[in-house]
N, C-alpha and C positions, 0 to 999 in steps of 0.2 A: 850358528849363524848359517845362510844358505847363499850358495856360491852359484852360476849359472854358466853354460859354453853353449853358445850356436851355433851347428853345422859340424862342421871338421876342427873347430880350434882346438889348438893343441891343451890349453889349459882353463881352469875356472877361474873365471871373477869373482868378487864379492858383488852380491846382488843387493841384499836387504838383511839386515837384523829383524830375526823373526822372536814370537812372541810364545810359542809352542811349535811341538813337534805332535804329531800323529802318528796313530799304529802304521806301523808297516806291512802287518799281514792279520791272519785272522786263523780262528782252527780252524781244519781240514772238515767239509764235509764229510758224512759219515755215510754209507751204502751199507744198506743192511743185505747179506747172505744168509740168513736162516733157512736151513732146509728143515722139512718135517723130520729126520733123524734127531738134530738137533734139541737141546732140552733148554738148553737158551738162546736167546738171541745174539745172533752173530753180525760183526758187521767188519766192514774193511773203510783206510783211509780213502777220501775223493778226494776232488780238487780244494785248494786253498786259495779262497780271494785276495787279490789286490788290491785295497780300499781304495778311494780318491785320497790323495796325499795334498791336505789341507793347511793352510800356513798364516798365522793374521800376525800381519805387521802395521806398525803405526806408520799412517798416511802422512806424506810430505809429496808437496809438488812434483819436486827432481826426482824422488824415487818412483815412485808411480809413474809416471810418465818417461822419463831417460832411462831407469834401470828394469824394472819389472813389466811393463806393458809389451818394451819388444819380444818377449819371450812369448807373448799369448797373441801368435802370428798365424795359427792353423796349425803349425807343423810341428813336427818331434825334436825337442829340444835336450838337452840334457841340465842336470840340476844336480848338486852335490851340499848333501846337511853334514855339518863337523859340529860333531859333539865337545863338550869343554874338557872331556880329557884326551881330543884330537885325533879320535875314531869316527866314523859317521856311514853312511851310506850314499850311494848316487842312483837320482830318478833318470827314467829315458819316460818318455811322455811328451804329451801335450797340454798347454798352460792357459787358464783362466785367472783372470783378477778383478775384483772389483770393491768398490767405498762400502763399507758397511754405514748402516742408519748411525746419528747419534745424539747428546742431548746436551745440558748443561754438565757442565763439570766433569766432563767424559773426555777422551784423546779418540780422536778421530781414527779407525783402523781402516784399513784393507785386507782383504783375502786374495791370497792366490792360490788355487786349486789345481793340480797334475794331475789327468789323468795317465798312471804309470801303466807303461808298457811291460817296465822289468825295474826290479830293484836290486840291487847288489850290494852287501853290507864288505865293509874298507876297514883295513887297520890304521893306527893312526900313522906310520909311517907313509901307507898308500896313500892316503888324505893328504901327506905332504906336498907328495910326488905329485899331486893332480891339480895343483895351487899355482899359478901364477907369481912370481915371486913380487 
């Protein structure tokens, strides 16, 4: 499930049911620090990438226009992904959404992509505390 919070709102509210969850990170880059004295190449850890958080959801007029589209305002908003075990992670970033192409015997799907500024992992207890009752 994906939740959202605009501005300084106190709690996250249900945004849309999602069909998939993206990777939240990547392997760090390797920086070579080998010197002439070394017999093997040596590396240190570089920066890790924070890939775009792209979620697929089933398109419905109400969900797309009234729930998701208001978060695609060019501003930084907060999102919460809740896993089946109750844990999850928050994403702070700006979002965009669009409707995917479709054909015969296929659902109409939409995509929400968030450019993350920050991703923070949460325990089940922390996720529960963030949700509106």
